[in-house]
C-alpha positions in Angstrom: -4.8 27.1 14.1 -2.2 24.1 13.9 -3.7 20.8 13.0 -2.9 17.9 15.4 -0.4 15.5 13.5 -1.2 11.9 12.4 0.5 9.3 10.6 -1.1 5.9 9.8 0.0 3.0 7.6 -1.0 -0.6 6.8 0.5 -3.7 8.6 2.6 -4.2 11.7 5.9 -4.4 9.4 5.6 -0.5 9.4 5.8 0.3 12.8 9.3 0.7 13.2 9.1 3.0 9.9 6.3 4.9 11.3 8.0 5.5 15.0 11.1 6.4 13.1 9.2 9.3 10.8 6.9 10.3 13.3 9.3 12.9 15.5 10.0 15.1 12.4 6.1 15.2 11.6 5.2 15.7 15.1 7.4 18.8 15.2 6.1 20.3 12.0 7.7 18.3 9.3 6.0 17.4 5.9 3.3 15.2 5.9 4.6 14.0 2.3 8.0 13.4 3.7 6.6 11.3 6.4 4.6 9.1 4.2 7.8 8.6 1.7 9.8 7.9 4.7 7.5 5.3 6.0 7.4 3.5 2.7 11.2 4.2 2.0 12.0 2.2 5.2 9.7 -0.6 4.4 11.1 -0.9 0.8 14.5 -1.3 2.1 13.7 -4.1 4.7 14.6 -7.6 3.3 12.4 -9.1 5.6 9.1 -7.7 4.0 8.5 -10.1 0.8 5.8 -7.9 -0.5 7.5 -4.5 -0.9 10.7 -3.3 -2.4 14.1 -5.1 -2.0 13.1 -8.6 -0.9 10.0 -8.5 -2.8 9.1 -11.9 -4.4 9.7 -12.3 -7.9 7.2 -12.7 -10.7 6.9 -16.1 -12.6 10.1 -15.6 -14.5 12.0 -14.7 -11.3 12.4 -10.7 -12.2 11.3 -8.5 -9.1 9.3 -5.1 -10.5 8.1 -2.6 -8.3 5.0 0.0 -8.2 4.3 3.0 -6.2 2.4 6.5 -6.0 2.3 9.7 -3.9 -0.6 12.3 -3.9 -1.3 15.4 -2.3 -4.3 16.3 -4.2 -6.0 15.7 -8.2 -3.4 18.2 -9.6 -0.5 16.7 -7.5 0.3 13.0 -8.0 2.6 11.0 -9.3 3.1 7.0 -9.9 5.4 4.6 -11.4 4.8 0.7 -12.1 7.0 -2.2 -13.4 10.1 -0.4 -12.1 13.0 -3.1 -12.8 16.4 -1.3 -11.7 15.9 1.0 -9.0 14.8 0.4 -5.3 12.4 2.9 -4.1 9.2 3.8 -6.3 7.5 5.9 -3.8 10.5 8.5 -4.5 10.8 7.9 -8.3 6.9 8.5 -8.0 7.4 11.8 -6.1 9.9 13.2 -8.5 7.4 12.2 -11.6 4.7 14.3 -9.3 7.2 17.2 -8.7 9.3 17.2 -12.0 7.2 16.4 -14.8 3.9 17.3 -15.9 2.8 13.6 -16.1 1.1 11.2 -13.6 2.3 7.7 -14.4 5.3 6.4 -15.7 5.8 2.6 -16.6 8.4 0.2 -17.2 11.6 1.0 -19.2 10.4 4.5 -19.7 10.4 4.8 -15.7 13.8 3.5 -15.0 15.2 5.9 -17.5 13.4 9.0 -15.7 15.1 7.8 -12.6 18.7 7.4 -14.6 18.0 10.9 -15.6 17.0 12.2 -12.1 20.3 10.8 -10.8 19.1 7.8 -8.9 21.1 4.7 -8.1 20.5 1.6 -9.5 20.0 -1.8 -7.1 19.4 -5.0 -7.6 15.8 -5.7 -6.5 15.8 -9.0 -5.7 17.1 -10.6 -2.5 18.8 -13.9 -1.8 16.1 -15.3 0.6 13.4 -14.0 -2.2 15.3 -15.7 -5.0 15.6 -18.6 -2.8 11.8 -18.8 -2.3 11.0 -18.4 -6.0 13.5 -21.2 -6.7 11.7 -23.5 -4.1 8.3 -22.4 -6.1 9.9 -23.3 -9.1 10.2 -26.7 -8.2 6.4 -27.2 -7.7 4.8 -24.0 -9.2 1.2 -23.0 -8.5 -0.8 -20.2 -9.1 -0.6 -17.6 -6.2 -2.4 -14.6 -8.0 -4.4 -13.1 -5.2 -7.8 -12.8 -7.8 -7.5 -15.7 -10.1 -6.0 -18.8 -7.8 -6.4 -21.9 -9.8 -5.9 -25.2 -8.1 -3.9 -24.2 -5.3 -6.0 -22.2 -2.6 -3.8 -20.2 0.0 -5.4 -18.6 3.0 -5.8 -14.5 3.2 -2.4 -12.7 4.5 -2.6 -12.8 8.5 -0.7 -10.0 10.3 1.0 -11.6 13.4 1.1 -8.1 15.0 4.8 -8.2 15.3 5.8 -7.2 11.7 5.1 -10.8 9.9 2.3 -10.9 7.5 2.2 -14.5 6.4 0.1 -17.2 4.5 -0.2 -20.2 6.2 1.9 -21.8 3.8 4.5 -19.4 4.5 4.5 -17.0 1.6 3.9 -13.0 2.9 2.2 -10.6 0.7 0.8 -6.9 1.1 1.0 -3.5 0.1 2.5 -0.6 2.4 0.3 2.3 2.5 0.7 5.5 4.5 -1.3 8.4 5.1 -0.4 11.4 7.4 -2.0 14.7 8.4 0.6 17.6 9.2 0.6 20.4 11.6 -0.2 22.7 8.3 -3.3 20.5 7.8 -2.1 19.1 4.5 -3.0 15.4 3.9 -0.6 13.2 2.0 -0.4 9.6 0.9 1.9 7.2 -0.2 1.7 3.1 -1.5 4.4 0.8 -2.6 4.5 -2.9 -3.5 6.3 -5.4 -5.4 2.9 -6.9 -6.6 1.6 -10.5 -6.1 4.0 -13.1 -5.7 5.2 -15.2 -8.6 2.6 -13.0 -10.9 1.9 -13.1 -14.5 4.8 -11.0 -15.8 3.3 -7.4 -16.7 0.7 -7.7 -13.9 0.1 -4.5 -12.1 -2.3 -4.1 -9.3 -4.0 -1.2 -7.6 -1.0 0.4 -5.5 0.5 2.6 -8.1 -3.1 3.6 -9.7 -4.5 7.0 -8.8 -7.9 6.5 -7.3 -7.6 2.5 -6.7 -5.0 2.1 -4.1 -4.8 5.7 -3.1 -6.7 9.0 -3.3 -6.3 12.3 -1.6 -8.6 15.3 -2.1 -7.6 18.4 0.5 -11.3 19.2 0.8 -12.8 15.6 1.1 -10.1 13.7 2.8 -7.9 10.5 2.1 -8.4 6.7 1.8 -5.7 4.1 0.9 -6.2 0.3 0.4 -4.1 -3.1 0.9 -5.0 -6.5 -0.2 -5.9 -8.3 -3.2 -5.5 -5.7 -6.0 -8.3 -6.7 -8.4 -11.0 -6.5 -6.2 -9.9 -2.9 -5.4 -9.4 -2.1 -9.0 -12.6 -3.3 -10.1 -14.3 -0.6 -8.0 -12.1 2.3 -7.8 -12.4 2.0 -4.1 -9.8 4.5 -2.5 -11.7 7.3 -4.9 -15.2 5.8 -4.1 -14.4 6.3 -0.2 -13.3 9.7 -0.7 -16.1 10.9 -3.1 -18.6 9.7 -0.1 -17.1 11.5 2.4 -17.1 14.7 0.2 -20.9 14.0 -0.1 -21.4 14.2 3.7 -20.7 10.5 4.9 -18.1 9.7 7.8 -15.0 7.8 7.4 -16.8 5.2 8.6 -19.8 4.9 6.6 -17.5 5.4 3.6 -15.0 2.6 4.4 -17.9 0.0 5.3 -20.0 1.0 1.9 -16.7 0.4 -0.3 -15.8 -2.9 1.4 -19.5 -4.2 1.6 -19.4 -3.2 -2.5 -16.4 -5.5 -2.9 -18.1 -8.2 -0.5 -21.5 -8.4 -2.9 -19.8 -7.7 -6.4 -17.2 -10.5 -6.3 -17.3 -14.3 -5.7 -14.6 -14.3 -2.8 -12.0 -16.9 -2.5 -10.0 -17.7 0.7 -7.0 -16.1 -0.2 -9.6 -12.5 -0.6 -8.8 -9.5 1.7 -9.0 -6.0 1.4 -8.5 -3.4 3.9 -9.2 0.6 3.7 -7.8 3.5 5.5 -9.7 6.7 5.4 -8.9 10.2 6.9 -10.7 13.4 7.1 -9.1 17.0 6.6 -9.4 17.4 10.6 -8.0 14.1 11.1 -10.7 11.8 11.8 -9.8 8.4 10.9 -11.1 5.2 10.3 -9.6 1.5 9.4 -11.5 -1.7 8.5 -11.1 -4.8 6.7 -13.2 -7.5 4.7 -12.0 -10.3 6.8 -9.8 -11.0 9.9 -6.3 -11.0 10.1 -5.4 -7.3 9.1 -3.7 -4.6 11.4 -3.0 -0.9 11.3 0.3 1.3 12.7 -0.9 4.6 14.0 1.6 7.5 15.2 0.1 10.4 17.1 0.6 12.5 20.3 0.0 9.0 22.4 2.7 6.9 20.7 3.1 4.6 17.6 1.2 1.4 18.1 -0.4 -1.6 16.1 -3.9 -1.4 15.9 -6.9 -4.0 15.1 -9.1 -2.6 12.4 -12.1 -0.5 14.0 -14.3 -3.0 12.1 -14.3 -6.2 10.2 -16.8 -6.8 7.4 -16.9 -10.8 7.6 -16.2 -10.9 11.3 -17.2 -14.9 11.4 -14.0 -15.8 9.6 -10.6 -17.2 10.8 
């Protein structure tokens, strides 16, 4: 029997991309195509300053991009520190489909993109460069995990496409999970990394098992927020392994978030949200703190939703 398709993504800036990708998925299209399309649309949007073209530069003014895709433990691909090509998720898919490898990094990833005929493009928008130049006038460390001296608040989703810190900077990863009519789970993540990061920093988004994990027998999970918190506990893998052992998506996600809460000395800027989906299409999304929203596309349409639960709900 055909599965009931579903598409879910992080943050309200993915509402239009999900709505555009949904008809093909609804009509029997590939879930992998759907999550790639969602990420590419966000990567193309100069108004999103945490993903793709428009992403905020590192400390030295260079934009570098990370991304991954996954269908199962034997079919996954990843790239990080991409400097010359604008669609890291599409490049990660080529790594999965055309090489025996899982991850390519830096200049090697860009050379592989050249070999595959992908076009180069400038990665830093005029607006992102202007923000970086303003930051250079009064630099402060905004690394989400190691903030020192300057303490921005965590990102807060307006629900209408804007994901902002109260100081006006924005940041967070686009992550998408899908279930298509054939019953295939797929996932993808894309990011430009934390703004004004130390050059060379890579977060959780492109690392299989950290920002994304998919197993067709157990389920799929993806994470957004402060990458170092997710990396320290391999949170997406942790969620899927709990579901493999019989946990519900709710229990698996909340256990992973509570481990983050208890393991780290949380700062005001820290946020993590996790989405999980079973092979049967049951899904659950939760956040460490308020301010996070998901986008869901299913037979009822495309909509922005609050998380099902928040682990530290009293914070505002």
